[in-house]
Structures are given as structure tokens and as C-alpha cells.
Backbone as CSV, one residue per row, in Angstrom:
resi,resn,N_x,N_y,N_z,CA_x,CA_y,CA_z,C_x,C_y,C_z
1,MET,46.966,105.845,82.617,47.862,105.810,81.190,46.758,105.362,79.766
2,TRP,46.031,104.709,80.522,45.404,103.726,79.989,43.974,105.035,79.195
3,ARG,43.362,105.767,80.447,42.101,106.407,80.500,42.751,107.971,79.831
4,ARG,43.991,108.239,79.554,44.557,109.219,78.706,44.384,108.498,77.522
5,THR,45.373,107.404,77.135,45.222,106.905,75.619,44.003,107.050,75.065
6,LEU,43.017,106.862,75.611,41.451,106.163,75.218,40.943,108.006,75.054
7,GLN,41.398,108.830,75.835,41.068,110.322,75.555,41.253,111.093,74.206
8,ALA,42.589,110.443,74.118,43.219,111.360,72.912,42.359,110.650,71.396
9,GLU,42.232,109.223,71.678,41.639,108.614,70.833,40.090,109.405,70.613
10,LEU,39.781,109.723,71.437,38.182,110.053,71.499,38.193,111.744,70.743
11,LEU,38.873,112.247,71.374,39.502,113.852,70.349,39.353,113.636,69.573
12,LYS,39.922,112.783,68.440,39.678,112.593,67.058,38.235,112.735,66.355
13,LEU,37.435,112.312,67.290,36.146,112.267,66.907,35.261,113.493,66.616
14,ARG,35.712,114.237,67.588,34.961,115.587,67.626,35.187,116.437,66.248
15,ARG,34.120,116.405,65.739,34.116,117.256,64.529,34.426,116.592,63.332
16,SER,34.456,115.506,63.375,34.950,114.409,62.492,34.168,113.980,61.092
17,PRO,34.290,114.101,60.295,33.860,113.993,58.648,33.571,112.485,58.905
18,VAL,33.892,111.331,59.413,33.338,110.375,59.995,31.803,110.176,60.398
19,TRP,31.357,111.359,61.285,29.730,111.148,61.527,28.781,111.574,59.976
20,LEU,29.534,111.917,59.164,28.688,111.770,57.763,28.642,110.456,57.296
21,ALA,29.748,110.021,57.003,29.876,108.573,56.468,28.935,107.729,57.533
22,PHE,28.693,107.916,58.665,28.130,107.285,59.486,26.623,107.247,59.652
23,VAL,26.413,108.714,59.258,24.556,108.709,58.928,24.294,108.427,58.033
24,PHE,25.028,108.627,56.571,24.321,108.634,55.630,24.547,107.534,54.623
25,VAL,25.813,106.319,55.034,25.955,105.193,54.562,25.116,103.916,54.834
26,PRO,24.613,104.045,55.940,23.675,103.314,56.456,22.232,103.233,55.572
27,VAL,21.788,104.639,54.817,20.548,104.979,54.515,20.457,104.403,53.094
28,ILE,21.944,104.320,52.685,21.637,103.913,51.206,21.247,102.085,50.846
29,PRO,21.691,101.346,51.631,21.056,100.117,51.480,19.841,100.090,52.322
30,ALA,19.475,100.804,53.004,17.741,100.471,53.611,17.163,101.349,52.676
31,VAL,17.654,102.412,51.939,16.567,102.490,50.815,16.524,101.407,49.696
32,ILE,17.812,101.022,48.994,18.074,99.947,47.742,16.820,99.029,48.265
33,GLY,16.690,98.264,49.721,16.754,97.519,50.419,15.238,97.429,50.128
34,THR,14.572,98.670,50.624,13.158,98.672,51.189,12.590,98.948,49.786
35,PHE,13.081,99.656,48.630,12.727,99.474,47.434,12.375,97.962,46.622
36,ASN,13.505,97.341,46.811,13.154,96.334,46.052,12.356,95.233,46.863
37,TYR,12.029,95.750,48.136,10.532,94.888,48.708,9.821,95.330,48.193
38,VAL,9.441,96.358,48.535,7.925,96.851,47.527,7.980,96.947,46.500
39,GLN,9.107,96.643,45.735,8.624,96.217,43.843,8.271,94.514,43.990
40,ASN,8.949,93.846,44.917,8.624,92.556,44.932,7.610,91.893,46.026
41,ILE,6.722,92.961,46.643,6.208,92.552,48.117,5.060,91.229,47.466
42,GLU,4.784,91.574,46.272,4.187,89.705,45.996,4.694,88.242,46.209
43,ILE,6.053,88.649,45.815,7.121,87.296,46.147,7.573,87.112,47.708
44,LEU,8.178,88.097,48.273,8.321,88.614,49.034,7.576,88.497,50.773
45,GLU,6.756,87.744,51.073,5.600,87.315,51.654,5.851,87.172,53.445
46,SER,7.100,87.258,53.869,7.491,87.061,54.911,7.452,88.529,55.740
47,GLU,7.308,89.562,55.360,7.491,91.093,55.728,8.450,91.195,56.409
48,TRP,8.694,91.346,57.444,9.639,91.513,58.277,11.253,90.831,57.945
49,TYR,10.984,89.939,57.851,12.084,88.985,57.716,12.418,89.105,56.481
50,SER,11.231,89.527,55.426,12.064,89.414,53.737,12.260,90.790,53.984
51,LEU,11.906,91.812,54.328,12.636,92.797,54.314,14.057,93.278,55.051
52,TRP,13.870,92.269,56.098,15.826,91.813,56.450,16.518,91.440,55.641
53,THR,16.148,90.606,54.870,17.087,89.954,53.683,17.272,90.796,52.556
54,GLN,16.599,91.765,52.601,16.909,92.677,51.648,17.885,93.941,51.953
55,HIS,17.186,94.627,53.038,18.396,95.293,53.671,20.147,94.719,53.957
56,THR,19.929,93.672,54.251,21.059,92.994,54.748,21.853,92.536,53.438
57,LEU,21.399,92.160,52.353,21.657,91.758,51.260,23.143,92.719,50.912
58,PHE,22.641,93.712,51.114,23.502,95.545,50.373,24.034,96.051,51.388
59,ALA,23.829,95.956,52.612,24.552,96.194,53.878,25.682,95.714,54.366
60,CYS,25.346,93.984,54.141,26.257,93.489,54.892,27.378,92.857,53.902
61,TYR,27.247,93.196,52.430,28.112,92.579,51.280,29.003,93.810,50.793
62,PHE,28.154,95.040,51.129,28.908,96.488,49.793,29.081,97.339,50.869
63,PHE,27.972,97.475,51.822,28.377,99.192,52.543,29.063,99.350,53.839
64,LEU,28.442,98.327,54.776,29.167,98.054,56.142,30.514,98.291,56.546
65,PRO,30.789,96.713,55.483,32.638,96.908,55.715,33.055,97.498,55.645
66,ALA,32.852,98.623,54.463,33.540,99.646,54.044,33.266,100.423,54.811
67,ILE,32.155,101.079,55.744,32.252,101.998,56.909,32.865,101.627,57.762
68,ILE,32.994,100.486,57.880,34.116,99.849,59.052,35.548,100.396,58.913
69,ALA,35.634,100.185,57.638,37.146,100.472,56.959,37.389,102.221,57.232
70,VAL,36.043,102.918,56.629,36.455,103.990,56.648,36.526,104.869,58.152
71,TYR,36.008,104.397,59.278,36.315,104.653,60.747,37.634,103.825,61.081
72,CYS,38.322,102.583,60.832,39.841,102.496,61.062,40.707,103.405,60.667
73,SER,40.492,103.600,58.987,41.110,104.531,58.203,41.311,105.691,58.869
74,TYR,40.513,106.273,59.476,40.502,107.669,59.884,41.073,107.969,61.220
75,LEU,41.230,107.109,62.049,41.808,106.723,63.333,43.418,106.767,63.008
76,MET,43.293,105.977,61.768,44.968,106.008,61.737,45.850,106.911,60.930
77,ARG,44.852,108.184,60.051,45.188,109.047,59.055,46.252,110.016,60.338
78,LEU,46.093,110.259,61.233,46.944,111.228,61.961,48.158,111.002,61.863
79,GLU,48.165,109.838,62.613,49.477,108.906,62.703,50.621,108.717,61.408
80,HIS,49.802,108.721,60.628,50.270,108.431,59.483,51.249,109.819,58.647
81,SER,50.852,110.842,59.319,51.180,112.152,58.718,52.096,113.130,59.335
82,ASN,52.977,113.314,58.490,54.254,114.163,59.198,55.003,113.057,60.276
83,HIS,55.346,111.849,59.963,56.096,110.975,60.451,55.575,111.040,62.745
84,ASN,54.757,111.017,62.845,53.705,110.785,63.471,53.933,109.760,64.355
85,TRP,54.039,108.167,63.689,54.456,107.556,64.460,55.585,107.324,65.470
86,ASN,56.769,107.799,64.887,57.864,107.729,65.609,57.547,108.707,67.307
87,SER,56.753,109.656,67.012,56.184,110.178,68.249,55.494,109.527,68.907
88,VAL,54.402,108.782,69.038,54.075,108.060,69.034,54.265,106.928,70.059
89,MET,55.328,106.027,69.084,55.850,104.906,69.687,57.048,105.311,70.735
90,THR,57.603,106.972,70.378,58.163,106.812,72.004,57.576,107.221,72.995
91,MET,56.486,107.482,73.225,55.767,108.262,74.118,55.557,106.545,75.354
92,PRO,55.330,106.942,76.430,55.705,105.596,77.984,54.227,105.385,77.764
93,VAL,54.055,104.898,76.600,52.644,104.008,76.356,53.121,102.886,75.605
94,PRO,52.432,101.642,76.360,52.365,100.425,75.584,51.860,100.286,73.962
95,ALA,52.377,99.599,73.312,51.544,99.601,72.133,50.321,98.818,72.427
96,THR,50.051,98.163,73.206,48.988,97.559,73.357,47.804,98.094,73.847
97,TYR,48.183,99.249,74.795,47.118,100.600,74.927,46.918,101.458,73.956
98,ILE,47.711,101.748,72.813,47.398,102.349,71.883,46.717,101.676,70.604
99,PHE,46.743,100.185,70.736,45.624,99.603,69.580,44.706,99.475,70.068
100,LEU,44.538,99.081,71.423,43.287,98.688,71.697,42.449,99.888,72.296
101,ALA,43.168,100.952,72.032,42.340,102.288,72.656,41.357,102.268,71.324
102,LYS,42.361,102.243,70.499,41.958,102.647,68.765,40.356,101.422,68.415
103,LEU,40.504,100.268,68.979,39.815,99.330,69.045,38.896,99.112,69.227
104,LEU,38.508,100.148,70.964,37.368,100.456,71.605,37.002,101.378,71.216
105,ILE,37.236,102.638,70.124,36.466,103.613,69.927,35.912,103.218,68.361
106,VAL,36.454,102.442,67.778,36.151,101.763,66.745,34.855,100.768,66.794
107,SER,35.068,99.937,67.782,33.653,99.384,68.120,32.872,99.598,68.809
108,PHE,33.137,101.319,69.936,31.851,101.740,69.990,31.300,102.762,68.857
109,LEU,31.974,103.316,67.749,31.261,103.196,66.447,30.734,102.358,65.868
110,LEU,30.951,101.397,65.641,30.325,99.909,65.137,28.965,99.911,65.809
111,VAL,28.877,99.995,67.474,27.861,99.666,67.952,26.559,100.525,67.744
112,LEU,27.255,101.827,67.514,26.298,103.258,67.089,25.563,103.034,65.865
113,THR,26.581,102.358,64.723,25.994,102.010,63.703,24.874,101.038,63.487
114,GLN,25.231,99.864,64.653,24.274,99.178,64.406,23.018,99.458,65.409
115,LEU,22.958,100.116,65.957,21.530,100.777,66.412,20.755,101.621,65.089
116,TRP,22.092,102.170,64.595,21.117,103.216,63.658,20.547,102.257,62.857
117,VAL,21.254,101.153,62.107,20.842,99.890,61.064,19.498,99.409,61.396
118,GLY,19.564,99.075,62.802,18.096,98.299,63.140,17.175,99.743,63.079
119,LEU,17.462,100.814,63.589,16.434,102.030,63.805,16.074,102.185,62.114
120,LEU,16.888,102.048,60.865,16.519,102.636,59.949,15.465,100.842,59.335
121,PHE,15.986,99.736,59.773,14.651,98.924,59.391,13.652,98.955,59.896
122,VAL,13.413,99.337,61.057,12.104,99.424,61.403,11.514,100.621,61.044
123,ILE,11.803,101.830,60.981,11.447,102.970,59.736,10.695,102.576,58.531
124,SER,12.348,101.800,57.889,11.664,101.341,56.128,10.484,100.595,56.416
125,GLY,10.310,99.791,57.800,9.033,98.758,57.704,7.612,99.122,57.812
126,LEU,7.564,100.366,59.075,7.058,101.217,58.793,6.160,101.664,57.662
127,MET,6.994,102.277,57.155,7.066,102.997,55.809,6.236,102.145,54.487
128,ALA,7.092,101.001,54.592,6.491,100.108,53.585,4.918,99.252,53.802
129,GLY,4.671,99.867,55.288,3.425,99.432,55.429,3.444,97.758,56.233
130,ILE,4.174,97.646,56.756,3.961,96.303,57.560,3.471,96.395,58.735
131,GLN,2.594,95.848,59.098,1.893,95.974,60.520,1.822,94.723,61.358
132,SER,2.613,93.822,61.004,2.801,92.531,62.329,3.589,93.407,62.705
133,PRO,3.882,92.324,64.343,5.098,93.049,65.242,6.384,92.570,64.674
134,ILE,7.236,93.683,65.290,8.559,93.983,64.759,9.394,92.476,65.493
135,PRO,9.884,91.690,64.268,10.632,90.538,64.915,11.333,90.480,66.426
136,PRO,11.090,90.074,67.243,12.146,90.116,68.701,13.257,89.501,68.203
137,GLU,13.693,88.626,67.444,15.236,88.305,66.406,16.175,89.439,66.507
138,LEU,15.560,90.729,66.249,16.104,91.940,65.593,17.280,92.076,66.475
139,VAL,16.962,92.330,67.827,18.066,92.163,68.926,19.182,90.948,68.697
140,ILE,19.043,89.934,68.469,20.004,89.344,68.652,20.518,89.205,67.025
141,TRP,20.025,89.254,65.847,20.824,89.965,64.858,21.882,90.967,64.859
142,LEU,21.384,91.706,65.221,22.211,92.955,65.425,23.448,92.879,66.282
143,PHE,22.974,91.816,67.552,24.240,91.738,68.476,25.267,90.775,67.909
144,THR,24.728,89.795,67.334,25.680,88.816,66.862,26.472,89.481,65.226
145,GLY,25.691,90.479,64.697,26.509,91.185,63.749,27.418,91.975,64.389
146,LEU,27.210,92.495,65.249,28.294,93.744,66.191,29.736,92.380,66.626
147,ILE,29.426,91.481,67.197,30.771,90.407,67.355,31.447,90.285,66.144
148,GLY,30.497,89.889,64.917,31.473,89.479,63.910,32.163,90.579,62.804
149,GLY,31.255,92.170,63.449,32.118,93.284,62.606,33.150,93.600,63.477
150,ILE,33.146,93.514,64.788,34.382,93.553,65.195,35.720,92.728,65.035
151,VAL,35.433,91.640,64.064,36.594,91.066,63.894,37.081,91.606,62.633
152,ILE,36.035,92.694,62.032,36.849,93.096,60.751,37.279,94.871,61.093
153,CYS,36.481,95.191,62.422,37.750,96.296,62.880,38.983,95.783,62.958
154,THR,39.458,95.095,63.821,40.640,94.395,64.086,41.156,94.182,62.737
155,LEU,40.956,93.779,61.808,41.279,93.727,60.455,42.025,94.484,59.775
156,GLN,40.664,95.866,59.818,41.325,97.115,59.260,41.998,97.833,59.893
157,LEU,41.997,97.410,61.155,42.850,98.443,62.197,44.243,98.060,61.397
158,PHE,44.383,96.684,61.464,46.129,96.027,61.095,45.687,96.600,60.031
159,LEU,45.573,96.552,58.932,45.624,96.995,57.225,45.780,98.539,57.175
160,SER,45.405,99.035,57.856,45.056,100.748,58.114,46.872,101.179,58.416
161,LEU,47.039,100.388,59.433,48.487,100.602,60.238,49.671,100.124,59.185
162,VAL,49.530,99.114,58.776,50.588,98.513,57.469,50.351,99.843,56.245
163,ILE,49.291,99.947,55.870,49.076,100.542,54.746,48.999,101.824,55.056
164,ARG,49.682,102.578,54.284,50.146,104.349,54.877,48.810,105.014,53.831
165,SER,47.809,104.760,53.539,46.725,105.546,52.713,45.584,104.932,53.205
166,PHE,44.375,106.109,53.070,43.377,106.052,53.623,42.377,105.377,52.669
167,ALA,42.470,105.219,51.576,41.455,104.942,50.457,41.677,103.135,50.232
168,ILE,42.941,102.924,50.323,43.439,101.336,49.883,42.949,100.587,50.701
169,PRO,43.101,100.636,52.178,41.902,99.643,53.185,41.069,99.926,52.775
170,VAL,40.151,100.874,52.421,38.976,100.453,52.216,38.450,100.242,51.685
171,ALA,39.471,99.965,49.937,39.060,99.255,48.702,39.253,97.730,49.060
172,ILE,40.067,97.276,50.200,40.355,96.468,50.174,39.168,95.141,51.285
173,ALA,38.361,96.358,51.531,37.080,95.729,52.740,36.182,95.503,51.651
174,PHE,35.976,96.672,50.775,34.898,96.388,49.826,35.037,95.307,49.014
175,THR,36.059,94.743,48.656,36.286,93.774,47.639,36.339,92.780,48.410
176,GLY,37.136,92.439,49.663,36.486,91.299,50.663,35.226,90.899,51.127
177,SER,34.550,92.036,51.443,33.090,91.662,51.703,32.077,91.263,50.461
178,VAL,32.790,91.704,49.016,31.648,91.287,48.006,32.160,90.076,47.520
179,ALA,33.690,89.376,47.781,33.620,88.350,47.457,33.349,87.219,48.226
180,GLY,33.173,88.150,49.978,31.788,87.037,50.605,31.082,86.398,50.188
181,ILE,30.479,86.986,49.388,28.923,86.123,48.757,29.364,84.819,48.183
182,ALA,30.718,84.892,47.491,30.947,83.259,47.129,31.325,82.317,47.842
183,VAL,32.098,82.834,48.828,32.885,82.156,50.517,31.088,81.688,51.092
184,PHE,30.088,82.392,51.188,29.039,82.377,51.721,28.028,81.091,51.143
185,ALA,28.484,81.607,50.046,27.894,80.427,48.896,28.312,78.711,49.261
186,LYS,29.917,79.185,49.075,30.213,77.668,49.664,30.080,76.888,50.885
187,GLY,29.693,77.724,51.667,29.383,77.605,53.409,30.453,77.480,54.314
188,LEU,31.721,78.513,53.765,32.650,78.981,54.520,32.928,80.025,55.304
189,SER,31.492,80.622,55.482,31.462,82.037,55.743,32.255,82.412,57.291
190,VAL,31.727,80.959,58.333,32.582,80.886,59.661,34.344,81.328,59.736
191,TRP,34.843,80.954,58.263,36.202,80.886,58.360,36.437,82.070,57.448
192,TYR,36.140,82.868,57.031,36.253,83.702,56.974,35.880,85.679,57.230
193,PRO,37.270,85.782,57.490,36.603,87.352,58.480,35.302,88.190,58.147
194,TYR,35.504,88.740,56.315,34.658,89.319,56.358,33.215,88.739,56.088
195,THR,33.203,87.667,56.093,31.262,87.228,56.115,31.088,86.584,57.819
196,LEU,31.937,87.019,58.292,31.404,86.695,59.852,30.329,88.104,60.325
197,TYR,30.303,89.226,59.727,29.405,90.189,59.707,27.961,90.009,59.322
198,SER,28.339,89.210,57.852,27.105,89.152,57.645,26.170,87.479,58.228
199,THR,26.866,86.724,58.685,26.720,85.428,59.151,26.197,85.760,60.657
200,GLY,26.563,86.580,61.102,25.714,86.804,62.543,24.391,87.935,62.306
201,MET,24.433,88.338,61.064,23.544,89.514,60.587,22.204,88.547,60.444
202,ARG,22.639,86.957,60.050,21.715,86.405,59.122,20.881,86.847,57.882
203,ALA,22.057,87.539,57.113,21.761,88.158,56.060,20.816,87.190,55.211
204,ASN,21.648,85.964,54.861,20.807,84.966,53.800,19.456,84.311,54.336
205,ASN,19.666,84.303,55.507,18.554,83.112,56.491,17.770,83.510,57.666
206,PRO,17.409,84.819,57.934,16.736,85.623,59.119,15.906,84.436,59.973
207,THR,15.232,83.692,59.514,14.414,82.682,59.854,14.936,81.746,60.415
208,GLY,16.135,81.113,59.709,16.802,80.078,60.101,18.183,80.065,60.923
209,ALA,18.648,79.138,60.975,19.962,78.763,62.068,21.304,79.034,61.060
210,MET,22.298,79.556,62.047,23.465,80.327,61.082,24.021,78.620,60.437
211,PRO,24.898,79.195,59.701,25.484,77.797,59.155,27.065,77.231,60.127
212,CYS,26.531,77.541,61.081,27.007,77.018,62.122,26.459,77.030,63.291
213,SER,27.684,76.641,64.979,26.391,76.880,66.072,27.086,78.207,65.823
214,MET,26.170,78.564,67.395,26.770,79.760,67.836,28.097,79.632,68.438
215,GLU,28.076,78.607,68.819,29.784,78.334,69.860,30.794,78.401,68.738
216,GLN,30.638,78.030,67.669,31.490,77.763,66.505,32.035,79.397,66.498
217,PHE,30.949,79.898,65.911,30.726,81.187,65.732,31.567,82.444,66.276
218,ILE,31.432,81.881,67.434,31.541,83.211,68.733,33.352,82.615,69.046
219,ILE,33.611,81.541,69.119,34.825,80.880,68.770,36.209,81.307,67.745
220,ASN,35.342,81.287,66.681,36.019,81.966,65.357,36.062,83.521,65.267
221,CYS,35.603,84.308,65.915,35.231,85.440,66.225,36.487,86.211,67.033
222,VAL,36.209,85.171,68.452,37.689,85.816,68.958,38.788,85.029,68.648
223,LEU,39.093,84.617,67.898,40.415,83.546,67.572,40.939,84.721,66.335
224,PHE,39.685,84.947,65.529,40.393,85.921,64.682,40.607,87.429,65.290
225,ALA,39.888,88.012,66.072,39.995,89.152,66.388,41.248,89.216,67.329
226,ALA,41.531,88.223,67.968,43.204,87.988,68.534,44.103,87.939,67.832
227,LEU,44.019,87.406,66.806,44.938,86.819,65.803,45.501,88.529,65.285
228,PHE,44.590,88.797,64.225,44.832,90.237,64.020,45.140,91.551,64.977
229,SER,44.574,91.618,66.193,44.878,92.636,67.292,46.564,91.933,67.636
230,PHE,46.807,90.639,67.703,48.320,90.495,68.263,49.307,90.700,67.271
231,VAL,49.343,90.572,66.049,49.821,90.798,64.592,49.931,92.613,64.452
232,ALA,48.801,93.466,64.452,49.160,94.654,64.909,49.977,95.304,65.922
233,ILE,49.791,94.653,66.925,50.557,94.990,67.833,52.154,94.952,67.832
234,LEU,52.206,93.774,67.419,53.445,92.731,67.260,54.350,94.083,66.028
235,TRP,53.726,94.305,65.137,54.110,95.127,64.399,54.418,96.826,64.799
236,MET,53.615,97.232,65.527,53.906,98.424,66.012,54.756,98.418,66.907
237,GLU,55.075,97.321,67.679,56.396,97.687,68.365,57.439,97.197,67.819
238,LYS,57.844,96.225,67.031,58.874,95.350,66.044,59.478,96.344,64.412
239,LYS,58.169,96.957,63.981,58.303,97.955,62.806,58.025,99.593,62.578
240,ASP,57.154,99.824,63.546,56.740,100.750,63.099,57.615,102.012,63.479
241,VAL,58.407,102.124,64.328,59.378,103.163,64.532,60.337,103.346,63.819
242,ALA,61.204,102.012,63.634,62.269,102.139,62.792,61.944,102.477,61.345
243,ASP,60.312,102.461,60.760,60.073,102.569,59.324,58.917,103.908,59.156
244,CYS,59.083,104.970,59.912,58.184,106.099,59.756,58.950,106.950,59.283
């Protein structure tokens, strides 16, 4: 049952327009960040680390949370059409399976996105003329960013479940991530879902520690993801069939 549920979600990705977003959206902050780095290379003296701050400043607060929202809205779009939620929820498949299958697919897309972001960063650095070794911390930045990004996945899946619109959840993600700049400045990034991604990516300080311990970061990510998942599954069990 679980395998068939997962396969059904995978079928939605075949020839899907989300692959265009996957390929092109991360290129935008990479180009902007690299341009800023090259234009201010006399000031930004830390090479790879300075380039990373320029890339992630735009990616983590403007583009990547929005692309996660696009993934989530697309996976929910079919169910919101023609009262399909009634059909889905009356199938002999637990709501938990349905939501977790969607979460696993979005998380898989996020893994690919993280790898693409890392590759773009390396290509950009080489094109900018950086000759020092690639920082070994890059793997850690991408991995902890993935953990924080999964929190956004669970939140956006819930929003896309409740809000029967493709664009509105994406707009919420964009607004929430931009607002995260002020949250980060106040030192509260670990308590705000949309800044857990930038916190994990070390967007503001790649050479230093996170504004919290690694243990606190992971605990908060797990708690937020569990909370949003629980609320979404509860909504599916108690609300969606009646209101579709």
C-alpha cells in the first residue's frame, strides 16, 4: 500500500513543469551572487566563503523557499481539482501514508535542489577565478540546509493542503522567507520555520558557528516538522472529505 502510494506521487513528476523551476530558479541567485562577488572582490577577501554569503543571501531569503512552495503546490494541485480529495480520502489508504508520500517526494526534490545549488556554487567560483580549494564545509552547509528545508516542506504542504490555490502558498513562502531577514537579525532564526533553512546553510556567517547549537537546531527542525505533519494529517482525516 505504501509503495503504491509513493508510486502514485512519483507519476506526477513525469514531464512535470516543476523541473523547469528546479533547473532555472537556483541559477538566478547564483548569477546575482557571483556578479556581486566579482564587483566587490576587493572587499570580499574570503574567496569561497565570501562567494557563499553572496549566493545564499539571495537563495535562502528570496528564491529557494519559494521553489519549495512550488513543489508542494504542484503535488497538491491535482487533488484540489474536480473534488479529487473526496476520491483520494475514500480510498483504503491512511491519510498518514498520503501525506508522508508527498513529503518524501518533496524532500527528494529538495535533495536534488541542494546538489544543484552546490554544483552551481562550485561552477560560479571557478568562473570567478577562485583558485583556492573548495571549502570542505560545503557538504555540511548543504546537509544542514536540507534539514532546515524539510521543515519548510512540511509547512508548505500543509498550506497547500488548506489553501486551494497554487500561487497563494508560494506567495506566503516568499513573504515568510523575506521576513526571515528581520527574524535572523533579532537572533530568533532557530524559532522561525522559514529561517531554519538559511540557518542550516550558514547564509550569514559560513566561517562561524550557527546562532544556536547543532543539537538545538536539529531538535527544533524535528519538532516543527512533526508539528506541521501532525496538523496536516489531522486536517486530512477530519476536514477534507467533508469540504471538498
